[in-house]
C-alpha positions in Angstrom: 114.3 102.6 107.6 112.9 103.3 104.7 112.0 100.7 102.6 112.9 100.0 98.8 110.8 97.5 97.7 107.1 98.7 97.4 104.5 96.4 95.7 105.9 96.1 92.7 109.8 96.5 92.8 111.7 99.9 93.6 110.0 102.9 92.8 110.1 106.6 92.8 111.0 110.0 91.1 114.0 109.7 89.0 117.4 111.2 90.2 116.0 111.2 93.7 116.7 108.9 96.4 116.3 105.6 95.5 116.8 106.0 91.9 119.8 108.7 92.1 122.7 107.3 89.7 124.7 106.3 92.9 122.3 104.0 94.6 121.2 102.7 91.7 124.7 101.4 90.6 124.5 99.8 94.2 121.8 98.3 93.8 123.1 96.8 90.4 126.0 95.4 92.0 124.0 94.0 95.1 121.3 92.3 92.5 124.5 91.1 90.6 126.4 89.4 93.5 122.8 87.9 94.5 122.6 86.1 91.5 126.2 85.4 91.2 126.4 83.8 94.2 123.5 81.0 92.8 125.4 80.4 89.8 128.6 79.6 90.1 129.4 77.1 87.6 128.6 79.2 84.5 129.4 83.4 83.8 126.0 85.1 85.0 123.8 86.8 82.8 121.4 89.1 83.4 118.9 90.5 81.2 118.0 94.7 81.4 115.2 96.0 79.8 113.5 99.7 80.0 110.4 101.4 79.2 110.4 104.8 77.2 111.0 107.5 80.2 114.0 109.9 79.3 115.4 108.6 82.6 115.8 105.1 81.4 119.1 105.4 79.7 120.8 107.2 82.4 119.3 104.7 85.1 120.2 101.5 82.7 123.7 102.6 82.3 124.2 103.2 86.2 122.8 99.5 86.5 124.6 98.0 84.1 127.8 99.5 85.3 126.9 97.9 88.9 126.1 94.9 87.2 129.5 94.9 85.2 131.5 95.9 88.1 130.5 92.1 89.8 132.1 90.3 86.7 128.3 89.7 85.9 127.4 90.3 82.1 124.2 92.4 80.6 122.0 91.5 77.8 120.4 94.8 77.1 117.0 94.5 75.2 116.2 98.3 74.8 112.8 99.4 75.5 110.7 96.3 76.0 107.4 95.5 77.7 107.9 94.0 81.2 106.7 90.4 80.3 109.0 90.7 77.2 111.9 90.9 79.6 110.1 87.8 82.0 109.8 86.0 78.6 113.0 86.4 77.6 114.6 85.7 80.8 113.0 81.9 80.6 113.3 81.7 77.0 117.2 83.0 76.8 118.1 80.8 79.7 119.4 84.2 81.5 119.9 84.0 85.5 117.7 86.9 85.8 115.9 90.3 84.1 115.5 93.7 85.4 113.1 96.0 83.7 113.5 100.2 84.6 109.8 101.2 84.8 107.3 102.9 86.6 104.6 101.1 84.9 101.3 103.6 84.8 103.1 106.5 86.5 104.4 109.7 85.0 107.1 109.9 83.4 109.2 111.9 85.9 109.0 108.4 88.0 110.7 105.4 87.3 111.5 102.3 89.2 113.2 98.6 89.2 111.4 95.3 88.9 113.7 92.2 89.4 113.1 89.0 87.8 114.4 85.3 88.7 115.8 82.8 86.3 112.5 81.3 85.4 110.4 84.4 84.5 108.8 85.2 88.0 108.9 88.0 90.3 110.9 87.8 93.2 109.4 86.5 96.3 108.5 88.5 99.4 111.5 87.0 101.2 113.9 87.4 98.6 113.1 91.0 97.9 113.7 91.5 102.1 117.2 89.9 101.7 118.2 92.2 98.6 117.1 95.0 100.4 118.9 94.3 103.9 122.4 93.8 101.4 121.5 97.2 99.4 121.2 99.2 102.6 123.6 97.8 104.7 126.1 98.6 101.5 127.3 95.1 101.5 128.7 94.4 98.1 129.2 90.3 97.6 132.3 88.9 96.2 131.8 86.8 93.4 134.4 83.4 92.1 136.7 85.8 90.3 137.2 89.7 91.4 139.3 90.7 88.7 136.7 89.5 85.9 134.9 92.5 84.7 131.2 91.7 83.2 130.2 92.9 79.3 127.3 94.4 78.1 126.0 92.8 74.9 122.7 93.9 73.3 120.0 91.3 71.7 118.7 93.2 68.5 116.2 90.4 68.1 114.5 91.2 71.6 111.1 92.5 69.8 111.0 90.2 67.0 111.5 86.8 69.8 108.6 88.5 72.1 106.7 89.2 69.0 107.0 85.5 68.0 105.9 84.8 71.3 102.7 86.6 71.3 102.3 85.5 67.9 102.1 81.7 68.7 99.1 82.6 71.5 97.4 84.1 68.6 97.6 80.9 66.5 96.3 79.1 69.7 93.4 81.5 70.1 93.0 82.5 66.2 90.7 85.8 65.2 90.2 87.8 62.4 89.3 91.1 63.8 89.2 93.5 60.9 88.6 96.6 63.0 90.7 96.9 66.5 92.2 100.1 68.0 95.1 99.5 70.5 96.5 102.4 72.9 100.3 102.0 73.4 100.3 104.8 76.2 103.3 105.9 74.3 105.6 103.4 76.3 107.2 99.8 76.1 104.3 98.4 73.8 105.0 101.2 71.2 107.7 99.5 69.1 105.8 96.1 69.0 101.6 96.5 69.0 102.0 96.5 65.0 103.6 93.7 65.0 101.1 91.9 66.9 97.9 93.6 65.6 98.7 94.7 61.8 95.2 95.0 61.5 94.4 97.6 64.4 94.4 101.2 64.1 97.8 102.1 66.6 97.0 105.1 69.2 100.0 107.0 71.1 102.6 105.1 69.7 105.2 107.9 69.4 107.0 108.1 72.6 109.3 111.2 73.2 110.6 110.5 76.9 108.2 112.3 78.2 104.8 111.7 76.9 104.3 108.3 78.5 100.8 107.4 80.2 99.9 111.3 79.6 96.3 111.0 79.0 96.5 108.0 77.4 96.8 104.1 78.5 95.2 101.9 80.5 94.7 105.2 83.2 93.2 107.3 80.5 91.6 105.1 77.9 88.6 108.1 76.6 90.4 108.8 73.6 90.6 104.8 72.9 86.9 104.6 73.4 86.1 107.5 71.1 88.1 105.7 68.5 86.5 102.2 68.7 83.2 104.1 68.2 84.5 106.5 65.7 85.8 103.6 63.5 83.0 100.9 64.5 85.7 98.8 65.8 85.0 95.5 67.4 87.2 96.5 70.3 89.9 98.4 72.0 92.8 97.7 74.4 94.6 100.1 76.1 98.0 99.4 77.5 100.0 101.0 80.3 103.8 102.5 79.8 105.1 99.2 80.2 102.6 96.7 79.1 101.9 94.2 81.6 98.3 95.7 81.9 95.6 95.9 79.4 91.9 98.0 80.0 89.5 97.3 77.4 86.7 99.2 75.1 83.8 97.4 74.0 82.2 97.9 70.4 80.0 100.5 72.0 83.0 102.3 73.5 82.4 101.2 77.3 85.7 100.7 79.2 85.9 97.1 80.3 88.1 96.7 83.5 90.4 93.5 84.3 87.8 92.0 86.4 85.2 91.6 84.0 88.0 90.1 81.2 89.0 88.0 83.9 85.1 86.6 84.1 84.7 86.2 80.6 88.1 84.7 80.2 87.3 81.9 83.4 83.9 81.3 81.7 85.5 80.3 78.3 88.3 78.1 79.9 85.6 76.2 82.0 83.7 75.6 79.2 86.3 74.4 77.3 87.5 72.3 79.9 90.8 74.7 79.8 90.3 75.8 83.9 92.9 73.6 85.6 91.8 73.1 89.3 88.5 74.8 88.5 89.9 77.9 90.1 90.5 81.4 89.7 92.8 83.9 91.9 92.4 87.9 92.3 93.1 90.3 94.9 91.0 91.8 97.6 90.3 94.9 95.5 88.4 92.5 92.9 84.8 93.9 92.3 82.2 91.8 94.6 80.5 91.4 91.0 83.3 89.0 90.2 82.8 86.9 93.0 79.3 86.3 92.9 79.6 85.5 89.1 82.6 82.8 90.0 80.2 81.5 92.9 77.6 81.4 90.2 79.6 79.3 87.8 80.6 77.1 90.8 84.1 78.1 90.3 86.5 78.3 93.1 87.6 81.9 93.6 90.9 82.6 96.1 92.2 86.1 97.3 95.6 87.3 97.9 96.9 90.9 99.0 97.4 93.5 96.7 100.0 92.9 93.7 100.1 90.8 91.0 103.0 88.5 92.7 100.7 87.9 95.6 98.2 86.6 92.6 101.1 84.5 91.1 102.0 82.5 94.1 98.8 81.5 94.7 98.4 80.6 91.3 101.2 78.6 91.7 100.1 77.1 94.8 96.6 76.1 94.1 97.2 75.5 90.4 95.3 77.6 88.9 95.9 79.3 85.6 93.7 82.2 85.2 94.4 84.8 88.0 94.6 88.9 88.1 93.6 92.5 89.3 90.9 94.8 88.3 93.7 97.2 87.1 94.2 94.9 84.3 97.2 92.7 85.4 95.8 89.2 84.3 97.8 86.5 84.3 97.3 83.4 82.0 100.1 80.9 84.0 100.0 78.4 80.9 101.6 80.4 78.5 103.4 83.5 80.8 104.8 83.7 84.1 103.3 87.8 84.8 101.0 90.1 83.6 101.0 90.6 79.8 98.4 93.2 78.8 99.2 91.9 74.9 98.5 88.4 75.6 95.6 89.3 77.2 94.1 91.3 74.8 95.0 88.5 72.0 92.9 86.2 74.7 90.3 88.5 74.3 90.0 88.5 70.6 90.1 84.5 70.5 87.2 84.2 72.5 85.2 86.7 70.7 85.9 85.0 67.8 85.4 81.3 69.1 82.0 82.6 70.6 80.8 84.3 67.6 79.5 87.3 70.8 80.5 90.9 70.7 82.6 92.5 74.1 79.8 93.8 75.3 77.8 90.8 75.3 80.7 88.6 76.8 81.1 91.1 79.6 77.3 91.1 80.3 77.7 88.0 82.2 79.2 90.0 85.2 77.0 92.8 87.2 79.6 95.3 88.1 78.9 96.7 92.0 79.5 100.5 92.0 82.8 101.4 94.0 84.1 104.8 95.5 87.5 104.6 95.7 89.5 107.4 98.0 93.0 107.7 98.6 93.5 109.5 102.0 97.1 111.3 102.6 98.3 110.3 106.0 101.1 111.7 108.3 102.0 108.0 110.0 100.9 104.9 109.2 99.6 103.8 112.6 98.3 99.9 112.4 94.5 100.7 111.5 93.3 97.6 114.1 94.0 99.6 117.0 92.6 103.0 115.9 89.3 102.3 117.6 87.4 105.2 116.0 88.3 103.9 112.7 87.4 100.3 113.2 84.0 101.6 114.7 83.4 103.4 111.1 84.4 100.5 109.5 82.0 97.8 111.3 79.1 100.3 111.2 79.4 100.7 107.8 79.7 97.0 107.0 76.5 96.5 109.2 74.5 98.7 107.2 75.5 97.3 103.7 74.8 93.8 104.9 75.3 90.9 102.3 75.1 94.0 99.7 78.6 95.3 99.7 82.0 95.6 100.5 84.4 97.5 102.5 88.2 97.3 102.1 90.8 100.0 104.1 94.2 99.3 103.7 97.6 101.4 103.4 99.5 102.1 100.2 102.4 99.6 99.6 104.3 102.9 97.5 103.1 106.4 99.1 101.8 108.3 102.5 98.0 107.3 101.4 95.1 105.0 103.4 93.1 103.5 100.6 89.3 103.2 101.4 87.0 101.2 99.3 83.4 100.7 99.3 81.4 98.5 97.0 77.6 98.9 97.5 74.2 98.5 95.6 74.2 102.4 94.0 77.2 104.8 93.7 75.3 107.2 96.0 75.5 104.5 98.9 79.0 103.7 98.4 80.0 107.4 98.5 78.1 108.3 101.4 79.3 105.1 103.1 83.1 105.7 101.9 82.8 109.3 103.2 82.0 108.2 106.9 85.6 106.1 107.0 87.7 108.8 105.4 86.4 111.2 108.0 87.4 108.5 110.8 90.6 108.5 109.0 91.4 111.9 108.6 90.3 113.0 112.1 92.9 110.2 113.8 96.0 110.1 111.0 95.5 112.3 108.2 98.2 114.8 106.9 97.7 118.4 107.2 
């Protein structure tokens, strides 16, 4: 049976299974019924937001029709960053929140991300239950089958979310007259100037097709050039739905999530804010971050890939900082999910409080060269059962010793095997990764 939920919700090409109008309507019906089951005392309300993709209107209409057909109300925010929907779900006491977005993917794709009433993404167990119900086409009854839901519009959604972010800025104040922000022609396009009024704003004119198009967190080159050209203190590039950020320092160097986490962890520890002295990241984090946290005597917990797994481990351990090198960074004292603009505000505040440029702050962590190769595969055979692949991995690990790291895993959403090797030099990482890649291609590579 084909899985619906991947690493981060349901994702695919808009108009193709599972993101057809009929299927998204069915998803809306099942999700609405699922949350109505848990809230029989009062009418159920689900907040729905979207990014700037041209397919968003079509899919939002289908989703909302399905929700309303189950007697559940919809509160639409319009274009809204994913963390904005998470915040509003909790703040407005909604029963759930749904975002239509494919994050950093090109405009042809779209997706469905679901939050429960506390603003957290659903657990794997809850997603599996929903998936079973959706795929079996089992529609759930509500207390009054004759009742139809209504669609309401939250006209102040952007202002409410901007007010929340500006309250964070008040906690970590800064005065940086020269900043550059790249909105990726995505969901933060309509809010960035409310949060960063002093910044030069790039790529904030979405047309439905230009989201993430050679801009944003995946393509920060233009941001880096602009930072240098304007003599800015820093730059921040968000992804299409605003839940992640990649930075540029004043020299135009790209700063990824791991180094931003290192800066925040060190600052929080110095100020006595790092509760339980713990940071949570995924297995994809650079070995340099692991070594930095060890040097700082900060406990480092690692999870599977996905910010949802990071958050679950943070809640379990009481950690207040966690994230991914891709720029999903969670500050659990303030937000329930990764929030790119909140992270940018935090970094600017730390720069101001320490009176240090970003390049100096991030120098605390040494980044080990990393080679990441995506190998197309015809099937996802358990890697532990493929002897030649395991032999290649063990040989590389033996060669690298303590000076490197290997991670091989399948993509959660695509027919790919991801091979990641970190080593003391780029050439060594590339050579080592190539040995593992060749073994995978010979055994299960697609033609």
